[in-house]
C-alpha positions in Angstrom: 115.7 92.3 97.8 114.2 95.2 95.9 115.7 97.9 93.7 115.3 101.6 93.0 113.4 100.6 89.8 110.9 98.6 91.9 110.2 101.8 93.9 110.0 104.0 90.9 107.4 101.7 89.4 105.2 102.7 92.3 105.7 106.4 91.8 102.6 107.2 89.8 100.3 105.3 92.2 101.9 106.8 95.3 101.7 110.3 93.9 98.0 109.8 93.1 97.4 108.7 96.7 99.4 111.6 98.1 97.4 114.2 96.1 94.1 112.6 97.0 95.0 112.9 100.7 96.2 116.5 100.1 92.9 117.6 98.6 91.0 116.4 101.7 93.1 117.1 104.8 91.9 116.2 108.3 93.1 117.7 111.5 93.5 116.0 114.9 92.9 112.5 116.1 89.7 111.8 114.2 90.6 111.3 110.5 87.9 109.0 109.1 88.4 109.8 105.4 92.2 109.5 105.7 91.8 106.2 107.5 89.5 104.9 104.9 92.0 105.8 102.1 94.8 104.1 103.9 92.8 100.9 104.4 91.9 101.0 100.7 95.6 101.4 99.7 96.6 98.4 101.9 93.8 96.2 100.7 95.0 93.0 99.1 98.4 93.0 100.8 99.2 90.1 103.2 98.8 92.3 106.3 97.1 91.9 109.7 95.3 95.2 110.0 93.7 96.7 113.1 92.3 100.2 113.7 92.4 102.4 116.8 89.7 102.8 119.4 90.4 106.3 120.6 91.7 107.6 117.3 91.6 106.9 113.6 94.9 105.0 113.6 95.8 102.0 111.4 98.3 99.4 112.5 99.3 96.7 109.9 101.7 93.7 110.6 103.5 91.9 107.8 104.6 88.5 108.9 107.9 87.5 107.3 108.6 84.1 105.9 111.5 83.5 108.2 111.5 83.7 112.0 112.8 86.8 113.7 112.0 89.9 115.6 109.9 92.9 114.4 110.8 96.4 113.2 108.3 99.3 113.3 107.9 101.9 110.5 105.9 105.0 111.1 103.9 107.6 109.1 101.8 110.4 110.7 98.6 111.3 108.8 97.1 114.6 110.2 97.0 118.0 108.6 97.2 121.5 110.2 94.5 124.1 110.7 96.0 126.4 108.0 94.4 128.0 105.0 96.3 126.8 102.0 97.9 129.3 99.7 100.2 127.1 97.7 98.7 127.5 94.2 99.0 123.8 93.4 96.2 122.3 91.3 95.6 119.6 94.0 95.3 122.1 96.9 93.0 121.5 99.9 89.3 121.6 99.2 88.5 122.1 102.9 88.7 125.7 104.2 91.1 126.1 107.1 92.9 122.8 106.7 96.1 121.9 104.8 98.8 119.3 104.7 101.4 121.9 105.4 103.9 119.6 107.0 104.0 116.9 104.4 102.2 114.1 106.3 100.4 113.2 103.1 103.8 112.2 101.7 104.6 110.3 104.8 101.4 108.2 104.3 102.1 107.5 100.7 105.7 106.7 101.3 104.8 104.1 104.0 102.2 102.5 101.7 104.9 102.2 99.2 107.2 100.5 101.7 104.4 98.1 102.6 104.0 97.2 98.9 107.7 96.6 98.4 108.0 94.5 101.6 104.9 92.5 100.9 106.2 91.5 97.5 109.2 90.0 99.3 107.5 88.7 102.4 109.0 85.2 102.2 112.5 86.6 102.3 112.0 88.7 105.5 113.7 87.4 108.7 110.9 88.7 111.0 107.9 91.0 111.0 107.3 94.6 110.1 104.8 96.8 111.9 103.4 99.7 109.9 102.1 102.6 112.1 99.8 105.0 110.5 99.2 107.7 113.1 96.8 110.5 113.5 97.3 113.5 115.8 101.0 114.3 115.6 100.4 118.0 115.4 99.9 118.6 119.1 97.5 115.8 120.0 100.0 113.1 121.1 98.6 110.4 118.8 101.8 108.2 119.1 101.4 108.1 122.9 97.7 107.0 122.5 98.6 104.3 120.0 101.3 103.0 122.4 98.7 102.9 125.1 96.4 101.0 122.8 99.0 98.2 122.3 100.9 99.3 119.2 104.3 97.9 120.4 102.7 94.5 121.0 101.1 94.3 117.6 103.5 91.7 116.3 103.9 89.9 119.6 107.2 91.0 121.2 108.1 94.7 121.1 110.0 95.9 118.0 113.8 95.8 118.1 114.0 99.1 116.1 111.7 101.9 114.8 112.2 104.3 111.9 110.4 107.3 110.5 111.0 109.6 107.6 109.9 113.3 107.8 110.0 115.5 104.6 111.0 119.1 104.6 110.2 121.7 101.9 113.1 124.1 102.0 116.9 124.4 102.4 118.3 121.9 99.9 117.3 120.1 96.7 114.8 117.3 96.8 116.2 113.8 97.6 118.7 114.7 100.3 118.5 112.5 103.4 119.8 113.5 106.8 119.8 112.5 110.5 122.0 112.3 113.6 122.6 110.2 116.6 121.5 111.4 120.0 119.2 114.4 120.5 117.7 115.1 117.1 114.6 117.3 117.9 113.5 119.5 120.8 110.9 118.9 123.5 107.8 121.0 123.2 106.0 122.4 126.3 103.5 125.2 126.6 102.1 127.5 129.3 99.4 130.1 129.8 99.6 132.9 132.4 96.5 134.7 133.4 97.1 137.9 135.4 94.1 139.2 137.4 94.1 142.7 138.7 91.4 145.3 139.4 89.9 147.2 136.5 88.8 150.8 136.3 89.1 154.1 134.4 92.2 154.7 132.3 92.6 158.1 133.9 93.1 156.7 137.4 95.6 153.8 137.4 96.5 154.5 141.0 93.0 153.5 142.0 93.2 150.1 140.3 95.6 147.2 139.7 96.5 147.2 136.1 97.3 143.6 134.7 99.0 144.9 131.5 102.3 146.1 132.9 103.0 142.9 134.8 102.1 140.9 131.7 104.5 142.9 129.6 107.2 142.5 132.2 106.7 138.8 132.4 107.3 138.6 128.6 110.6 140.6 128.7 111.9 139.2 131.9 111.4 135.6 130.7 113.7 136.4 127.7 116.3 137.9 129.9 116.2 135.1 132.5 116.4 132.3 129.9 119.5 134.0 128.4 121.2 134.5 131.7 120.0 131.4 133.7 120.0 128.5 131.2 123.3 126.9 130.1 124.2 128.2 126.7 125.4 124.7 125.7 122.0 123.2 126.7 119.8 125.9 125.3 116.1 126.8 125.6 113.7 128.9 123.6 110.6 130.6 125.2 108.3 132.2 122.7 105.2 134.2 123.8 102.8 133.8 120.9 99.7 135.6 122.1 99.1 138.4 124.5 95.5 139.6 125.1 94.1 142.1 127.5 91.5 144.9 127.4 88.5 146.0 125.3 88.9 149.9 125.0 91.8 152.3 125.1 90.5 154.2 128.1 89.6 151.2 130.3 92.1 149.4 132.5 91.0 145.7 132.2 90.3 143.3 135.0 92.7 140.6 133.6 95.0 139.7 130.7 96.4 136.4 129.2 99.6 135.3 127.6 100.3 132.0 125.9 103.7 130.6 125.2 105.8 127.7 124.0 109.1 126.3 125.4 111.7 124.3 123.4 114.5 122.5 125.1 117.0 119.7 124.2 117.4 117.9 127.5 115.2 116.9 130.4 117.3 118.9 132.8 116.8 122.1 130.8 113.1 121.3 130.5 112.7 121.2 134.2 114.9 124.3 134.7 112.8 126.4 132.4 109.6 125.3 134.1 111.0 126.4 137.5 112.2 129.7 136.0 108.8 130.4 134.5 107.0 129.7 137.8 109.4 131.9 139.8 109.3 134.8 137.3 105.5 134.9 137.2 105.1 134.7 141.0 107.8 137.4 141.6 106.4 139.9 139.2 102.8 139.3 140.3 103.8 139.9 143.9 105.7 143.1 142.9 102.6 144.5 141.1 100.1 143.2 143.8 98.1 141.2 141.2 97.2 137.6 141.1 98.7 135.2 138.5 97.6 131.8 137.5 100.0 129.6 135.5 98.9 126.5 133.5 102.1 124.8 132.5 101.9 121.7 130.3 104.6 119.2 129.3 103.8 118.3 125.7 106.3 116.3 123.6 109.6 114.9 125.0 113.0 115.4 123.4 113.3 113.2 120.3 116.5 111.1 120.8 117.8 108.9 118.1 119.8 105.8 119.1 123.4 106.4 118.0 123.6 102.9 116.6 120.3 103.0 114.7 121.0 106.5 113.3 124.4 105.4 112.0 122.9 102.3 110.5 120.1 104.4 108.9 122.5 106.9 107.4 124.8 104.1 106.1 121.8 102.5 104.4 120.7 105.8 102.9 124.3 106.5 101.7 124.2 103.2 99.8 120.8 103.9 98.3 121.3 107.5 97.5 125.0 108.1 96.9 126.0 111.7 97.4 122.6 112.7 98.8 123.1 112.1 102.5 124.2 114.4 105.4 124.7 114.2 109.1 122.9 117.0 110.9 125.5 119.0 112.8 123.0 120.0 115.5 119.5 119.2 116.8 116.4 120.8 115.2 114.3 123.0 117.4 111.0 121.5 116.1 109.4 118.7 118.1 107.9 115.3 117.3 105.7 112.8 119.0 107.7 109.9 117.4 109.7 110.8 120.5 107.3 108.6 122.5 108.2 105.6 120.3 111.9 106.3 120.7 111.6 106.4 124.4 110.6 102.7 124.3 112.3 101.4 121.1 115.8 102.1 119.8 115.4 103.8 116.4 115.9 106.9 114.3 114.0 109.6 112.6 115.4 110.8 109.3 114.7 113.9 107.3 114.1 113.8 103.5 114.1 116.9 101.4 111.0 117.3 99.2 111.8 120.8 98.1 110.2 121.8 94.8 112.5 122.6 91.9 113.1 126.2 92.5 116.2 128.4 91.8 117.0 128.9 95.5 115.9 126.1 97.8 116.7 128.3 100.8 114.0 130.7 99.7 111.3 128.1 99.4 108.4 128.3 102.0 109.1 126.1 105.0 106.9 123.4 106.6 103.8 124.9 108.2 103.7 127.9 105.9 100.4 128.3 103.9 102.6 128.5 100.8 104.5 125.3 101.5 104.9 123.0 98.5 106.3 119.4 98.6 107.7 117.6 95.6 106.1 114.1 95.5 108.8 112.9 93.1 110.6 111.8 96.3 108.0 109.3 97.2 109.8 106.3 95.6 112.9 107.3 97.7 110.8 107.4 100.9 109.3 104.0 100.2 112.7 102.4 99.3 114.4 103.9 102.3 111.8 102.7 104.8 111.5 99.2 103.2 115.3 98.8 103.0 115.8 99.9 106.6 113.2 97.3 107.8 114.5 94.4 105.7 118.2 95.0 106.5 117.6 95.5 110.2 115.7 92.2 110.3 118.5 90.5 108.4 121.1 91.9 110.7 119.2 90.7 113.8 118.9 87.2 112.3 122.7 87.1 111.7 
């Protein structure tokens, strides 16, 4: 239907779009400039385009020339609240915001797929839904788009959904990988506020110091996770902040810790929550302080359909011979594409966009202020997404 040369012919245009997005990153659910650029890039294509109500999303439907179901392709659009330190000449112009996770490449790759598929619309055995999503970085944008009717955009729900995520380290640019089953972890978070009774640092017996129980909660959680959670269904609890006190000779009234939890199954997810609540309550009681826990379930486990992951890897293997791999284990990062995969069978794939460096393993990773992504992989991203959609529709028709 389309060739690698067709995709390569779009490379300069897609790179220009990607770098334009990179210079003006936007964080969260409200991405007006990004949305405007996406709409401009899609202008003139035979698409039914709608925008979100509660977020700056773009949903576009391409109606195929032959009857059939629909397939969904997704790109996230938001940046991170990070000060860029990459040194590239198209670096962010906005202080404190950076496309450090490659979502600018995702947008350009999906625009490329829309161009390839639109040029062969009459040959498609069904419809393609293009999902341009804000708020992946902790805002649950995919869930909001689903609530606003994303999965009904083409009429009936899609029969499959695919997304490509770039990474900036580990292996040379152009390698594509995935796996069936659990692919990425869930992500939850919790805050613990310990309230005691403040006073003079010379007289701890006369007060109730919140700092020792806070510290004990941190260390006990690590031990209890290691000794209570099945090693074959692991969990990671990371305390990222610990705050208490204003002066060295003052015992504070209260203190706060903030943490994240990563798990690879719903059972482990629930087990860790119970473990946290028990641990905090027990330590608070032992130290005669009050403890308030705010525990939030954020992103679910990302689970690829076994059949769709196999199909996607087979397609990638045909397109990029010698550049595919099956991930031997899940990845502890999390993704809100998980919300789509809870409702539609599909697969997320990873695509290396590591810059040409002597040692790919030493390249800065996603979310680092120094992360650099090689946009020479944009034609590969566009070709992969477009081919997955076209062949999946053809397979459904057969």
